[in-house]
C-alpha positions in Angstrom: -24.1 70.3 92.7 -23.9 68.6 89.4 -21.4 68.7 86.6 -22.3 69.3 83.1 -20.2 69.3 79.8 -21.4 72.2 77.4 -20.4 71.3 73.9 -20.3 74.1 71.3 -21.1 73.3 67.7 -21.1 75.3 64.6 -20.2 75.7 61.0 -16.4 76.1 60.9 -16.5 78.1 57.3 -18.9 80.5 59.1 -16.5 80.8 62.1 -13.5 81.1 59.9 -15.2 83.9 57.8 -15.9 86.1 60.8 -14.4 89.7 60.7 -11.9 90.8 63.3 -14.7 92.9 64.8 -16.9 89.9 65.0 -14.2 87.7 66.2 -13.6 90.4 69.1 -17.4 90.5 69.9 -17.5 86.7 69.9 -14.6 86.4 72.5 -16.0 89.4 74.5 -19.3 87.2 74.8 -17.4 84.2 76.1 -15.5 86.3 78.7 -19.1 87.6 79.7 -20.2 84.0 79.9 -17.3 83.0 82.2 -17.6 86.0 84.3 -21.3 85.2 84.8 -20.6 81.6 85.6 -17.7 82.7 88.1 -16.7 79.6 90.2 -19.4 77.4 88.3 -17.1 77.5 85.2 -14.5 74.7 86.1 -13.0 74.9 82.7 -13.2 75.1 78.9 -11.3 75.7 75.7 -11.8 76.5 72.1 -10.8 73.4 69.7 -8.6 73.5 66.8 -10.5 72.9 63.3 -12.0 69.5 62.9 -9.7 69.0 59.9 -6.7 68.4 62.4 -8.5 65.9 64.3 -7.5 62.1 64.8 -9.9 59.6 65.3 -9.3 56.0 66.5 -11.1 53.0 65.8 -11.0 49.3 66.5 -9.6 47.1 63.8 -10.4 43.4 63.2 -7.1 42.3 64.8 -8.1 43.9 68.0 -6.0 46.8 67.7 -6.9 50.2 66.4 -6.7 52.3 63.3 -6.3 56.0 63.1 -7.9 58.3 60.6 -7.6 62.1 59.9 -10.5 64.2 60.9 -13.7 63.9 63.2 -15.3 60.6 64.0 -18.4 61.5 61.9 -18.8 63.8 59.0 -21.3 66.4 60.0 -22.2 69.9 58.9 -21.5 71.4 62.3 -18.1 70.5 64.1 -17.4 70.7 67.7 -15.6 73.9 68.3 -15.2 74.2 72.0 -16.4 73.2 75.5 -16.9 74.1 79.0 -17.2 72.0 82.2 -19.7 73.6 84.7 -20.7 72.8 88.2 -24.1 73.9 89.0 -27.1 73.0 91.1 -29.1 71.3 88.4 -30.0 71.2 84.7 -32.1 74.5 85.0 -29.1 76.4 86.2 -26.9 74.7 83.3 -29.4 75.8 80.7 -29.7 79.4 82.0 -25.9 79.6 82.1 -25.5 78.0 78.6 -28.0 80.3 77.1 -25.6 83.3 77.6 -23.2 81.8 75.0 -23.2 83.5 71.5 -23.6 80.3 69.7 -27.1 79.7 71.0 -28.3 82.9 69.1 -26.2 82.5 65.9 -28.0 80.9 63.1 -25.3 78.3 62.2 -24.4 76.9 65.5 -25.7 75.6 68.7 -24.9 74.2 72.2 -25.5 70.7 73.7 -25.6 70.2 77.5 -24.6 66.8 78.8 -24.4 65.6 82.4 -21.1 64.2 83.5 -21.2 60.9 85.2 -19.5 61.0 88.6 -16.9 58.2 89.1 
């Protein structure tokens, strides 16, 4: 088995503009994803808006500075994630393809292998 991180990206303005019915359908799709994955879905969460993120960067004195907002300015923001444990990348792709963000025209999903420690 291999662990993968599924990163969910999208346009926060589009997510915020969803109607209550769209939000309900979106949440139902995530529940269906979790049910389809069963024990392979080890965890996952929706993230707060990128506007409340805090980034840390090294400073010249060997310490760090903090800034408000995400590390990089991008059109698409990280909106949530799942950690899954599946046999291989093909299984990870098949499971991730069930996420509603894959079909939306303003979002997408990234799958990254997790390095075992």
